[in-house]
C-alpha positions, 0 to 999 in steps of 0.5 A: 548496866553491864559494861562487860560486853560490846554495845548495846549494853544490857540493863535490868532491875526494878523500878517504882513509879509514884502517882501524884496522890502517892500511890505507887506501882512497881516493875521489873525491867530488862533492856538495852543502852546503846551509846550514840556518836553524839555522846547521848545514849538510847535506852529502851526498857521493857517493864512488867508490873509486879504490884503496887499500893493504893489504886495500884494494888491489884495492878498488872500489865506491861509497857516499854520506856524509850529514853535518850539520856545524857551521861552525867546529867540528871534531866531527861525525858522518857516516853512509855508505851503499854498497858496498865490494868488496875 
């Protein structure tokens, strides 16, 4: 997260998502983090699939993640919308 500008803050990076059987797929993402008056953050991240293992070895696609996060707390939830082809 880049805090050098006023909110919403930009964020970017890479991620790994693992299926129950251990297969993984990888993404790069960009997005925003917007502080809310109640102390939570709204996080929106646009992901592009860059590869994977097992059934995701030839995976492609993109999706958006929507999160309401509470700073300092590990728990939370995220909703994804998009397409994965494998």
